[in-house]
N, C-alpha and C positions, 0 to 999 in steps of 0.2 A: 504494500500500500504506500503511495507517495506521501511524503511528509515534508514539512519545512526543513530548511537547513539552519544551522546555528553558527554564530561567530562569537568568540570570547576575546574581548579586547580591553585594553586599558583606556582610561579617560582620553588621553591625547590622541591615540589611534582612532578611537570611535569618533571623536570630535572632528578630526581631519577627514575621515571617511564621509561623515554626514555633510561636511561643508563642500565637498567636491561637487561639480556639476553632476546631477543625477545620482549623488551619493546615497540618498535615501531611496532611490529607485530599487524596487525589489525587497526593501526591508519592510516587513509587515508589522514588526513589533520590536520594542526596546525594553530590556530589563536593566534598569540603572540601580546599582548597589553602591551606596555612599555612606561613609562614616560621618561623624559630626563635623569634621573639617574638610570634607570633600564635596565636589559638585557633580551634578548629573549633566550629561550632554544636552544640548539644545536639539530637540527632535520634533519640531512643530509639524513637519511633513509626514511623520510616521503615525499611522492611525491608531495603533495600540501601544500603550506604555504602562509599565509597572515600575514604580519607584519604591525601593526598600532602603531602610536605614539601619545598617549595622556595620561594625568595624571588622577589620581583618584579624579577628581573634577567634580561636577555635572553641568549640563546645567540647569539653572533655567527655570521654566515655564514662558514664556513672559507675561502671563496674571496675574502673581503673583508679584505685585510690591515689596512686602517685600523681597521675594526670590531674585528678581533682585538686590535690594539694598545690600543684604547680599553678593551676589556673587561679586558685584562690590567692596565692602569693602575687601573681601578675596583676590581678584586679586590685588588690590592696595597694600595691606600689603605684599603679596607674591613678588610682583615686587620690593618693597622697600627693602626687605631683600635679594634680588638677586636670588630669586627662583620663577620666574613666572610659573604659572600653565597653562597647555593647556587642555581645556575641549574637549570632543568628538564633532565631527561635523556631519552634515548630510552626508557628503561624507564618513565618517567612517562607519556610519550605512549602507549606500548604498553598500560599499565594503563588509561588513559582509554578507548582504543578497545575493549579487551576488556570493560570495564565497560559501555560503551554497547551493545556486541553482546549482552551478557547481559541487558540490559533491553529490547531491541528487541521481544521477544515476551512480555513479562510481561503478565499479565491478557488473554491472547488476542491480543496484538499491538496496539500503538498506544494503549494506555490509560495515562493518568497523565502525570506531569511529572517530569523530572529537574532537581533544583536544584543548580546549580554555584555555589559561593561561594569568595571569597578575602577578603583584607582590605578592599579598597575596591570590588570588583566592576567594575573598569575594564579590567584586562588579563589576569590569569591565568584567572579564571573565564570571561570571554568566550571565551578561546582554548579552554578545555575544552569549553564549550558548542558552539563551532564544530566541534570534533573529533567530538562526539556527532552533530551534524547531518550531518556528512560521512560518518560511519559508517553512518547510516541511509538515505543516499541513494546514487545511482549515480555513477560517474565521469562527469563532464560537468555535474554539478549544483553545482559549486563556487561559482559566482556566486550561485545561488539560496541556498545555505547562508550566504554572507556577507550577502546582503540580508536574509535571515530574522533573522540575529543582530543586524543594525542595526535591524530593526523591534523586536526584543525589548529591546535595550539600545542606544539610539541614540548614547549618548556613549562606547560601548566602543571601545577601541583594543587588539585582541587581541595578546597577547604573541607577537610574530612568530617568535621562536625556537621556542616550543612548537608553533606552527602548522607551522613548517617540519619539526619532528620528526614530528608527526602526519601531515603530507603524505607523508613517507617511509614511515611505518608502513602507511598506507592505499594506498601505491603510486599516488599521484595525480600523480606526475612534475612537481611544482612548481606544478600548477594551483591548488591551494588557497591556497598562499602568494601566488601572483600575483593571485588574486582579492581577497585582503586588501589587498595593496599598491595595486591599482587602486581599490578602494573608499575607501581613505584619501586618495586624490588627488581624489575627487569632492567 
């Protein structure tokens, strides 16, 4: 079944793409992920937009005590220096999945590109792009989704906490998260 394509870019790359003549041509949706001190791209010509506010900080696995302690220490330090960090939430993952589902059949299905951007295009936007790919595919296609993401953005290291949350929303029973972990080992 045809499906949209995705791009995972940083703010500057996404902004330059959208400012080119016909830059927004073919882009049917934009997912902007910005922290408190970051900006979303201007995408007035793009019909569907989703803006999320969270920082490039991971959500630790609740079963990993050491990760939980590290996250607590990082948050405490960030608050003490006046720059608290906001991690992604289950609601953020739900919004990405719902947005991807709403775009699956735009233009008769399979037409266009969904642009995901964050500050650098290395972790948050690749995780969002991965959740879009997983939304548009069947359970069991998790490895293909990760391989496709790596083809699109070879240097990406998807924010694992957001992937884990999306894995739960999509009821992939940890397979999407595991596919990312295995890909990072390769």
